[in-house]
C-alpha positions in Angstrom: -2.3 8.2 -31.5 -0.1 8.7 -34.8 1.4 12.1 -33.0 1.7 10.2 -29.8 3.9 7.3 -31.7 6.0 9.8 -33.1 6.9 11.6 -29.9 7.4 8.5 -28.1 9.9 7.5 -31.0 11.5 11.0 -30.6 11.7 10.5 -27.0 13.4 6.9 -27.0 16.2 8.8 -28.9 16.8 11.5 -26.1 20.1 11.6 -24.1 19.0 9.4 -20.8 19.6 12.7 -18.7 16.9 14.3 -21.0 14.1 11.8 -21.0 12.8 12.5 -17.3 12.4 16.5 -18.0 10.4 15.5 -21.6 8.2 12.9 -19.4 7.4 15.9 -17.3 6.5 18.4 -19.8 4.6 15.9 -21.9 2.6 14.8 -19.3 2.0 18.0 -17.7 -1.7 18.0 -16.5 -2.0 14.8 -17.2 -1.6 10.9 -15.9 1.5 9.1 -16.5 -0.2 5.8 -18.1 -1.9 7.4 -20.8 -1.7 10.7 -22.7 -5.5 10.9 -22.9 -5.8 11.0 -19.1 -6.5 14.7 -18.3 -7.5 15.7 -14.9 -10.0 13.9 -13.7 -12.1 10.8 -14.6 -12.5 7.0 -15.0 -11.3 3.9 -17.2 -13.9 1.6 -18.2 -13.7 -2.2 -19.7 -16.3 -4.0 -22.2 -17.5 -6.9 -20.6 -18.8 -10.3 -22.2 -22.7 -11.0 -21.8 -24.8 -13.5 -22.9 -28.9 -14.5 -22.6 -30.7 -17.5 -24.1 -32.6 -20.3 -23.3 -29.9 -21.6 -20.8 -27.5 -19.0 -19.7 -28.0 -15.0 -18.4 -26.2 -12.5 -17.3 -26.3 -10.3 -14.0 -24.7 -7.2 -12.9 -24.6 -6.2 -9.3 -22.6 -2.7 -9.4 -21.6 -1.2 -6.0 -21.0 2.5 -5.3 -16.9 2.1 -4.9 -16.8 5.9 -3.8 -18.9 5.8 -0.9 -16.0 2.6 0.7 -13.3 5.3 -0.8 -14.5 8.6 0.4 -17.1 7.3 3.5 -17.3 11.2 4.9 -18.5 12.3 1.7 -21.9 12.4 -0.3 -21.5 9.9 -2.7 -24.7 9.1 -4.1 -24.3 9.4 -8.2 -25.8 7.9 -11.6 -24.4 5.4 -14.3 -25.5 3.8 -17.6 -25.1 0.1 -18.8 -24.4 0.1 -22.7 -25.2 -3.0 -24.4 -23.6 -4.0 -28.0 -24.5 -6.8 -30.4 -21.6 -9.5 -31.0 -20.8 -7.2 -33.9 -20.3 -4.0 -32.4 -24.1 -3.0 -33.1 -25.5 -0.4 -30.3 -28.8 -2.4 -28.8 -29.0 0.6 -26.0 -28.4 2.3 -23.3 -29.7 2.0 -19.6 -29.6 4.5 -17.0 -29.5 4.0 -13.0 -28.9 5.7 -10.0 -26.6 4.4 -7.5 -27.3 5.4 -3.8 -24.5 6.3 -1.4 -23.1 3.3 0.3 -25.6 1.7 -1.9 -25.8 -0.1 -5.6 -27.6 -1.5 -8.3 -28.6 -4.9 -9.9 -29.3 -5.3 -13.2 -30.3 -8.3 -15.4 -29.2 -8.6 -19.5 -32.5 -10.7 -20.2 -34.8 -7.8 -19.0 -32.6 -5.1 -20.7 -32.7 -7.0 -23.8 -37.1 -7.0 -23.3 -36.7 -3.3 -22.7 -34.4 -2.5 -25.9 -36.8 -4.6 -27.8 -33.7 -6.7 -29.2 -34.6 -9.7 -31.5 -33.8 -13.1 -30.3 -30.9 -13.2 -32.6 -29.0 -11.2 -30.3 -27.9 -13.8 -27.7 -24.4 -12.5 -26.6 -22.5 -9.5 -26.9 -20.4 -6.9 -25.0 -21.5 -3.9 -22.3 -19.6 -1.3 -21.0 -21.0 -0.2 -17.5 -20.0 3.8 -16.9 -20.3 5.1 -13.1 -20.0 9.1 -12.8 -18.0 10.5 -10.1 -20.3 12.3 -7.8 -19.7 15.8 -7.1 -18.4 16.3 -3.9 -15.4 13.5 -4.7 -14.7 15.5 -8.0 -14.2 18.7 -5.4 -11.8 17.0 -2.9 -9.7 16.1 -5.8 -9.5 19.5 -7.4 -5.7 20.1 -5.9 -4.5 17.0 -7.7 -2.6 17.1 -10.7 -4.5 13.8 -12.3 -7.2 11.3 -10.7 -8.5 8.3 -12.6 -10.6 5.6 -10.8 -10.7 1.8 -12.6 -13.4 -0.6 -11.5 -12.5 -4.0 -12.6 -15.9 -5.3 -10.8 -17.0 -8.9 -11.2 -19.8 -10.0 -13.8 -22.2 -13.0 -12.8 -23.3 -15.3 -15.5 -26.2 -18.1 -14.3 -27.8 -21.0 -15.7 -31.7 -22.2 -15.7 -30.5 -24.6 -12.5 -29.5 -21.3 -10.3 -25.9 -21.9 -10.7 -23.6 -18.8 -10.6 -20.4 -17.9 -11.9 -18.0 -14.9 -11.4 -15.3 -13.1 -13.6 -13.8 -9.8 -13.4 -12.6 -7.1 -15.8 -8.8 -7.8 -17.4 -8.7 -4.6 -19.3 -9.4 -1.0 -20.5 -11.7 0.0 -23.5 -12.4 4.0 -22.5 -11.7 6.6 -20.8 -14.0 8.9 -19.3 -13.0 12.5 -18.6 -15.3 14.5 -16.4 -17.0 17.2 -18.2 -16.3 15.7 -21.6 -19.8 13.9 -23.4 -17.4 11.1 -25.7 -15.2 8.6 -24.3 -11.8 8.2 -25.7 -10.5 4.6 -27.0 -7.7 3.3 -24.7 -6.4 1.1 -28.0 -6.9 2.9 -31.2 -5.1 0.5 -33.1 -5.1 -3.3 -32.5 -1.7 -4.7 -31.3 -1.7 -8.1 -33.0 -0.3 -9.6 -29.8 0.0 -13.2 -29.0 -0.9 -15.1 -26.2 -0.5 -18.8 -24.7 -2.6 -19.9 -21.9 -0.5 -21.7 -19.5 -3.4 -24.2 -18.7 -3.8 -27.2 -20.6 -7.5 -28.5 -21.9 -8.7 -31.7 -21.6 -11.6 -31.3 -23.7 -13.4 -34.5 -23.0 -14.0 -33.0 -19.4 -16.9 -30.3 -21.0 -20.1 -30.5 -22.9 -18.7 -27.4 -24.2 -15.9 -25.3 -24.0 -16.0 -21.6 -25.5 -13.1 -19.4 -25.9 -14.0 -15.8 -26.4 -12.4 -12.8 -27.7 -13.7 -8.9 -27.2 -12.4 -6.5 -29.5 -11.8 -3.2 -27.4 -9.9 -1.2 -30.0 -11.6 1.0 -32.5 -10.7 -1.0 -35.6 -11.7 -4.2 -37.0 -9.4 -7.0 -35.4 -8.5 -10.2 -36.9 -7.8 -13.2 -34.6 -6.7 -16.7 -34.8 -7.0 -19.2 -32.2 -5.1 -22.6 -32.4 -5.3 -25.8 -30.3 -2.1 -28.5 -30.5 -2.1 -31.9 -29.2 0.7 -33.6 -27.3 1.8 -34.9 -30.5 2.1 -31.5 -32.0 -0.7 -32.1 -34.7 -2.8 -28.6 -34.5 -6.2 -27.0 -35.5 -7.0 -23.5 -36.1 -9.8 -21.4 -36.7 -9.7 -17.7 -37.9 -12.4 -15.0 -36.8 -12.6 -11.3 -38.0 -14.5 -8.8 -34.9 -15.7 -5.6 -35.4 -14.6 -2.8 -33.0 -17.0 -3.2 -29.6 -17.7 -6.9 -30.8 -16.9 -10.0 -29.8 -16.3 -13.9 -31.6 -17.0 -17.1 -29.5 -14.8 -20.3 -30.7 -16.9 -23.0 -29.7 -15.1 -26.0 -28.7 -16.3 -29.4 -28.7 -15.2 -33.2 -28.7 -16.5 -33.1 -32.3 -14.8 -29.7 -33.4 -11.6 -31.1 -32.1 -11.7 -34.7 -33.1 -9.0 -35.2 -35.1 -6.5 -33.9 -32.2 -5.6 -36.0 -29.0 -8.1 -35.0 -26.4 -6.0 -34.9 -23.5 -3.3 -31.9 -22.7 -4.6 -29.6 -25.5 -2.6 -26.2 -26.0 -4.0 -22.9 -26.8 -2.7 -20.1 -28.9 -4.3 -16.7 -29.7 -2.7 -14.5 -32.7 -4.0 -10.9 -33.2 -5.0 -10.6 -29.6 -5.9 -6.4 -29.6 -4.1 -5.4 -26.5 -1.5 -6.2 -24.1 -4.0 -7.3 -20.9 -6.9 -8.3 -23.5 -6.4 -12.0 -23.0 -9.5 -14.7 -23.9 -11.9 -15.5 -21.3 -12.9 -19.2 -21.4 -16.8 -20.3 -20.4 -17.1 -23.8 -19.5 -20.2 -26.2 -19.4 -20.2 -29.4 -18.1 -22.4 -32.3 -18.6 -24.0 -32.5 -15.2 -25.2 -28.4 -16.0 -22.5 -26.9 -14.0 -20.8 -24.0 -15.6 -17.5 -21.9 -15.1 -16.0 -18.8 -16.3 -12.0 -17.4 -16.1 -9.7 -15.6 -17.9 -6.9 -17.4 -18.9 
């Protein structure tokens, strides 16, 4: 990554007429989106999971290769890798995905299989689905080709209600034939993000702001809440690599602020697109999840 930054700085100082040629040479046999994307592979993201006495997480995974290449044999395999809130590996679960088929995985079942302790009630997970061999052969003549599936993950409560949220960012680059993935983001970018939607905290029994660290290093994140009178409260968290932090807000937590039209600001966002996810729990038991 240091070499990449040095080369980028050098390229920025080139005369404009030489930049296209330099870019072509640098990305030879690679993909323009990232210098580590060589030949063929997939890009995967970390997703927030939770499983406790009220909530559970459900994965319904589709063989998207079948839709893209209906004339090919696209049966393949994959795995779900689960981490604790502190980025500690809990376990991996392999699965098979038939042609035009899918796989259904419930997080509570995985936790039992991994013999995880009761304190592991939330964390992050990553799904990897291997490129079918016939698809790889079909793409051999391409210079570089990568798949990025921003699938939806489902959260369900004991009342049977489901809510869904999709992937927004990138964590690992999986190169076909290589055993170990590469981080998309090595060093935390320390960016700021101010969601455009105000929060009326009295509308919720619990309002949770969720931040994931998709980089290879520990990241410091600050959530600031400001009211219509410009009074503010801040909460600070240090998130390990492949870890997650939940800022749980309630009327008691924000009692010193005016409850209507609260504005959020996140400082220390790890990557450009790694914006926070909010999980809303209402007094009637309903749930909702979204990125903001």
